[in-house]
N, C-alpha and C positions, 0 to 999 in steps of 0.2 A: 786534485779532483776535477773531473771534466765538467765543463759547463752544460746547461741544458741543450744548447745548440750542438755542442760536440757529441752529446749522447744521442740526440736526434739523428745527427749525420751518420754516426756509426750504426745506429739501428737501421736507418734507410739503406745503407751500403750492405748490411747483413741481409736485409730482405731482398735486395736486388740480386745478390748472389744465390740465396736459398730458393727463390721463386723464379729466377731467370726472367725478370721483368726489367723494363727500362727505368732509369733513375727518374725521369719525368713523370712516371706513373705513381710514384710515391708522394703522397701528400699526408698531412697529419690526419685527416679524416678518412683516408683510404682504408677499406676493410680488407682483412687478409683474405677471406674467401671470395666475397662478392666482387671486389675491385681488383684484387691481385691474383686471384685464381688459386689460392692455397688449397691443398687437399689435406686430409687428416695426417698422412705420413709426413707432410711438410712441417707440421708443428713440431715433431721430434727434431727435425733438422734445424728448424729456427732456434729451438731451446739449446741445442748442442752448440750452434754458432754463437749465440748470445753469451753463453757460459765462457766460451774460448775468448771472444772479443773483449769482454768486460772483466774477465777473471772472477766470475761470481758462480755460485752454486744455485741452480733452479731446481728445487725438489719436484719430483713427479706430481703432476696435477695442480701445482701452485699457479703457474701462469695460465694454464688452460684446464680448469676444473672438470675432470671426467665424470664425477657424480651427476652433474647437471646434464651433460651430453648423453649419458647412458640411459636417461629416462627413469631414474630412481623414482618410484611412486610417491615417495615423500616429498619430492621436489618438483615433479612433473605429472600433471594430470589433464587428461583430455587435450593434450597438445599445448598446454599452457604451464608456465612456471608458477607454482603455488607460492603463498606468502612465505612459507617456510623455505622454499627454493630461493626466493628473492633475498631473504635474510642470509641464507648460505652464500649467495652471490656477493651481497654487500660485505660479509665477513671475509670471504676468500679473495675477493677482488676489490679492495678498497681503492685501487688505482684506476678503476674503470668508471666511466660516466654512465650510470644506469638510469638517468632521468627519463629519457624517451622510452626505453625498454620497460620501466615500471608502469608506464600508462597502458601499454599493451604487451604483456609478457608472453607472447607467442613463442614457442620453443624454436620455430623456424627462423626467427629474428635474432636468436642469441649470437649467431655468428657475426652480426653487425656490431657487437660490443668490441670485437677484436680489431682495433685499429692501430695504425702506426703510432698515434699519439698515446694509446693505452699502453702499448709495449714500452715506449719511451718513459712514461711515468712509472711503470713497473721497474725498469732498470734504474731509474733515479732513486726509487725507494730501496733497491737492493744496494745501491751505493751509499745509502744514508743521507740522500739529499731530499729536501722537501720539494714537492712539485709545485709549479706556478700554474694556477688555473687561468 
């Protein structure tokens, strides 16, 4: 089973390929959209590449929950994620650090949750490894 460092290294290499960025641009806290310039179509490519690299299956909407992004009124109201939406994020994304987002759950900041570290933790979970915080 690969170590946390090996998983991070493979996730980083996958993002370099998928997003056509330099390796030095990849840091644990780098956000996919803000820092690395990912667009919505890139998320499909990232999922495909991670599945292939790690021999895992990533069900649609599991890594990048679409219900929140699509502005479902149960989850998003007046540009903010509702308590029900936050609960949905906690349930669907146990591998994400929601601490800062919970203090100001503006929908425009949701993309900041998707970091290199978050993807690494997600893959660790898929491989059956506990993540080290």
